[in-house]
C-alpha positions in Angstrom: 83.3 112.6 134.5 86.8 111.8 136.3 88.8 109.5 134.2 89.2 105.8 134.5 93.1 105.1 135.5 94.1 103.8 131.8 93.0 107.3 130.6 94.4 109.3 133.6 97.7 107.6 132.5 97.6 108.3 128.7 96.8 111.9 129.4 99.7 112.2 132.0 101.8 110.6 129.4 100.4 113.0 126.8 101.3 115.9 129.1 104.7 114.6 129.7 105.7 114.1 125.7 104.5 117.5 124.9 106.4 119.1 127.8 109.4 117.1 126.7 109.4 117.6 123.1 108.7 121.4 123.8 111.4 121.7 126.3 114.0 119.8 123.9 112.8 122.1 120.9 111.9 119.1 119.0 109.1 120.7 116.8 108.6 117.3 114.8 107.6 115.4 118.0 105.5 117.9 119.2 103.7 117.8 115.7 103.2 113.9 116.1 101.4 114.6 119.1 98.5 116.6 117.5 95.7 115.2 115.4 96.3 116.1 111.5 93.1 117.9 111.8 92.8 121.6 110.1 91.1 123.0 113.6 93.9 121.9 115.8 94.5 125.1 118.2 97.3 126.1 120.6 96.8 129.1 122.9 100.0 130.5 124.2 100.5 132.4 127.2 101.9 135.1 125.0 100.2 136.7 122.1 100.2 133.7 119.8 97.2 132.1 119.0 97.7 129.4 116.5 95.2 127.8 114.5 96.0 124.8 112.2 99.0 122.5 111.9 100.9 125.1 109.6 100.6 127.7 112.3 102.1 125.6 114.9 104.8 124.3 112.6 106.2 127.8 111.8 105.8 128.6 115.9 107.8 125.6 116.9 110.3 126.6 114.1 110.6 129.7 115.5 110.7 128.7 118.9 113.4 126.2 118.1 115.8 129.4 117.0 114.8 131.3 119.8 116.8 132.4 122.6 114.5 131.1 125.7 113.4 127.4 126.4 110.7 126.8 128.3 109.8 124.1 131.0 107.4 123.0 133.4 106.5 121.3 136.8 103.6 120.4 137.9 101.7 120.5 141.3 98.3 119.4 140.5 96.6 117.5 137.7 93.2 116.6 137.1 91.8 114.4 134.2 88.1 114.0 133.0 86.6 112.2 130.2 83.7 111.7 128.0 83.4 108.9 125.2 86.5 109.1 123.3 87.4 112.6 124.3 89.9 113.7 127.3 90.8 116.7 128.7 93.7 117.5 131.5 94.1 120.5 133.6 97.9 120.9 135.0 98.8 123.7 137.7 102.5 124.6 138.2 105.4 126.7 137.2 107.0 127.6 134.3 110.7 128.2 133.8 111.9 130.5 130.9 115.5 129.7 130.7 117.7 132.4 128.8 121.3 133.5 128.8 120.4 136.0 131.5 119.2 133.2 133.8 115.8 131.5 134.8 112.6 133.2 135.4 109.8 131.1 137.1 105.9 131.9 137.5 102.8 130.0 138.0 101.6 128.5 134.9 98.2 126.5 134.1 97.8 124.2 130.7 94.6 122.7 129.7 94.7 119.7 126.9 92.0 118.2 125.0 92.5 115.0 123.3 90.5 112.5 121.2 91.2 108.6 120.9 91.3 107.4 117.5 92.2 104.0 116.6 93.7 103.4 120.0 95.8 106.3 120.1 95.1 109.6 122.1 95.8 112.9 119.9 95.8 116.5 121.0 93.5 119.2 119.7 93.7 121.6 121.4 96.0 123.2 124.1 95.7 126.3 126.2 98.9 127.9 128.3 98.3 130.2 130.5 100.2 132.5 133.3 98.0 134.1 135.8 98.9 137.5 137.0 98.7 138.7 140.4 98.3 142.2 141.1 
């Protein structure tokens, strides 16, 4: 079901917070957005499939020390909800910035959140870059 305005605003805020913290290489800020559950999952557009907070934290620490900074701009957002769960699909462009310059390509991100004690928490994030032949 399409989300109401309050849920939509909360999910867009979650997306913005996630993207801002990731671009800022702030591992702790990213981790605070996630539920503390052992079954949280992040699927990256690379080979990494991160299961649980420990794998996610290790990935974020390595990213923070790495040569590439990722950022996104979104062209289209869709938010849906059922009970205390909401999900968002974002379509836009990812920028991978390195010392050699910026590389832009189409990107999609899906987020699944659950509302607990009046706070939305991430349970799953899936990022992908559609490849064109």
